[in-house]
C-alpha positions as CSV (number, residue, x, y, z in Angstrom):
1,M,-9.7,21.1,-21.1
2,V,-12.5,22.3,-18.9
3,F,-12.0,23.0,-15.2
4,D,-14.2,20.6,-13.3
5,K,-15.2,21.8,-9.9
6,S,-16.0,18.2,-8.8
7,K,-12.3,17.4,-9.0
8,V,-11.4,20.2,-6.5
9,Y,-10.6,19.1,-3.0
10,T,-10.2,21.4,0.0
11,A,-9.6,21.1,3.7
12,L,-13.4,20.4,4.0
13,N,-13.4,17.3,1.8
14,A,-9.9,16.2,2.0
15,D,-10.8,12.9,3.6
16,E,-12.6,11.8,0.3
17,I,-9.3,11.6,-1.6
18,K,-6.9,8.7,-1.3
19,P,-3.2,8.9,-0.7
20,G,-1.4,8.1,-4.0
21,S,-3.8,10.2,-6.1
22,K,-2.2,12.3,-8.7
23,G,-3.0,15.9,-9.5
24,Y,-2.3,19.6,-9.2
25,F,-1.5,21.4,-5.9
26,A,-2.0,25.0,-5.0
27,D,-2.7,27.5,-2.2
28,N,-5.3,29.6,-4.1
29,L,-7.9,28.9,-6.7
30,K,-6.5,31.0,-9.5
31,V,-3.2,29.0,-9.5
32,L,-5.1,25.8,-9.3
33,K,-7.3,26.7,-12.3
34,E,-4.2,27.8,-14.3
35,A,-2.3,24.6,-13.4
36,A,-5.3,22.3,-14.4
37,L,-6.1,24.2,-17.6
38,S,-2.6,24.5,-18.9
39,E,-1.6,21.0,-17.9
40,D,1.9,22.3,-17.4
41,S,2.6,22.9,-13.7
42,V,5.6,22.5,-11.5
43,I,3.2,21.6,-8.7
44,F,1.9,18.3,-10.1
45,G,2.5,15.2,-8.0
46,E,1.2,12.4,-5.9
47,I,-0.5,12.8,-2.5
48,E,1.7,11.2,0.0
49,N,-0.3,12.1,3.1
50,I,-3.4,13.8,4.1
51,Y,-3.0,15.7,7.3
52,D,-5.9,15.8,9.9
53,D,-8.4,18.5,10.0
54,S,-6.5,20.5,12.5
55,C,-4.2,21.6,9.5
56,S,-5.3,24.0,6.9
57,R,-2.7,22.7,4.3
58,R,-4.0,19.2,4.4
59,F,-2.5,17.9,1.1
60,N,1.1,16.7,1.3
61,I,3.5,15.8,-1.5
62,K,6.6,13.9,-0.6
63,D,9.6,16.1,0.4
64,D,7.4,19.2,0.1
65,C,5.1,21.3,2.3
66,G,1.3,21.0,2.4
67,Y,-1.1,22.7,0.1
68,H,-4.6,24.1,0.6
69,L,-6.0,22.8,-2.7
70,F,-5.9,19.8,-4.8
71,Y,-7.2,19.1,-8.4
72,L,-7.6,15.3,-9.1
73,I,-6.2,13.9,-12.3
74,E,-5.8,10.3,-11.5
75,E,-6.8,8.0,-8.6
76,P,-4.4,5.3,-7.4
77,Q,-4.7,2.1,-9.0
78,E,-5.8,-0.7,-6.8
79,K,-3.0,-3.3,-6.3
80,K,-3.9,-6.9,-7.1
81,L,-2.6,-9.6,-5.0
82,R,-1.7,-13.0,-6.5
83,P,-0.8,-16.1,-4.5
84,Y,2.8,-17.2,-4.7
85,K,3.5,-19.6,-7.5
86,D,5.3,-22.0,-5.1
87,T,7.1,-22.0,-1.8
88,D,10.5,-21.1,-3.5
89,E,8.9,-17.8,-4.8
90,M,7.5,-17.3,-1.3
91,V,10.9,-17.7,0.4
92,E,12.7,-15.4,-2.2
93,D,10.1,-12.7,-1.8
94,F,10.2,-13.0,2.0
95,K,14.0,-12.7,2.1
96,K,14.1,-9.7,-0.4
97,R,11.1,-7.9,1.3
98,F,12.5,-8.2,4.8
99,N,16.2,-8.2,3.9
100,V,16.8,-11.6,5.5
101,N,20.1,-13.3,4.9
102,V,20.2,-17.1,5.7
103,P,23.0,-19.6,4.7
104,P,22.1,-21.9,1.7
105,Y,21.6,-24.8,4.1
106,A,18.9,-23.1,6.1
107,M,15.4,-21.5,5.7
108,P,14.3,-18.3,7.1
109,L,11.8,-18.4,10.1
110,I,8.7,-17.0,8.6
111,W,5.8,-16.0,10.8
112,V,2.3,-15.2,9.5
113,K,-0.8,-14.0,11.2
114,T,-4.5,-14.4,10.4
115,K,-6.4,-11.4,9.0
116,G,-8.7,-10.2,11.8
117,A,-8.2,-12.8,14.5
118,D,-4.4,-12.0,14.8
119,K,-3.3,-15.5,15.7
120,K,0.3,-16.0,14.8
121,Y,1.6,-19.1,13.1
122,L,5.2,-20.3,12.2
123,I,5.7,-21.9,8.9
124,V,7.5,-25.1,9.7
125,R,7.5,-26.9,6.4
126,F,8.1,-25.5,2.9
127,A,7.3,-28.2,0.4
128,S,4.5,-28.3,-2.3
129,A,2.3,-27.2,0.5
130,L,3.0,-25.3,3.6
131,T,2.6,-26.4,7.2
132,I,2.0,-23.7,9.9
133,C,1.8,-24.3,13.6
134,L,0.3,-22.6,16.7
135,N,1.2,-24.4,19.9
136,V,0.0,-28.0,19.1
137,E,-2.3,-26.9,16.3
138,V,-1.1,-27.7,12.8
139,Y,-2.6,-26.5,9.6
140,T,-1.7,-27.0,5.9
141,P,-3.1,-23.9,4.1
142,T,-2.6,-23.6,0.2
143,L,-0.8,-20.7,-1.2
144,E,-4.2,-19.2,-2.2
145,D,-5.5,-19.6,1.4
146,L,-2.3,-17.8,2.6
147,A,-2.7,-14.9,0.3
148,E,-6.4,-14.5,1.1
149,G,-6.5,-15.1,4.9
150,Y,-3.1,-14.3,6.3
151,T,-0.4,-11.5,6.4
152,Y,3.1,-11.3,7.5
153,L,3.4,-10.1,11.1
154,D,4.0,-6.4,10.0
155,G,0.5,-6.5,8.1
156,S,2.0,-6.9,4.6
157,P,0.3,-9.3,2.3
158,C,1.5,-12.9,1.9
159,G,1.6,-12.8,-1.9
160,I,2.8,-10.8,-4.8
161,E,1.3,-7.4,-5.5
162,E,0.9,-6.7,-9.2
């Protein structure tokens, strides 16, 4: 393997790398080169967080301290979002994702908001189509519309990430 300088990230260009990237971490160039060339390092991992530019050790691995240098091996894969297959799948995903327990004779109160405009809607009907309400306004978006144009109130997507 050849040491590729274009894959080295420092405090100067740390903002160019995405959290979730995998690679080697070190505090000096010699250790970073050895790790990258041997491909056998105890300091291999995934970037959990990139600290702001007031820190010299900007690259953080989960449950570890920060490091000065990072050698990129793999960028994070973009998660693809697919719409729910049906409203039953939506309800089950919502209950699991938000740890919601409702009795078998009831449905959870599910609120969604539009991306960008931040209008909040309550889903009032779970059938072959959804019905959402905001005051007196009533809409019937498809599950595809929900995945593309809405999120749950915490900002997470209304669909299944694959």
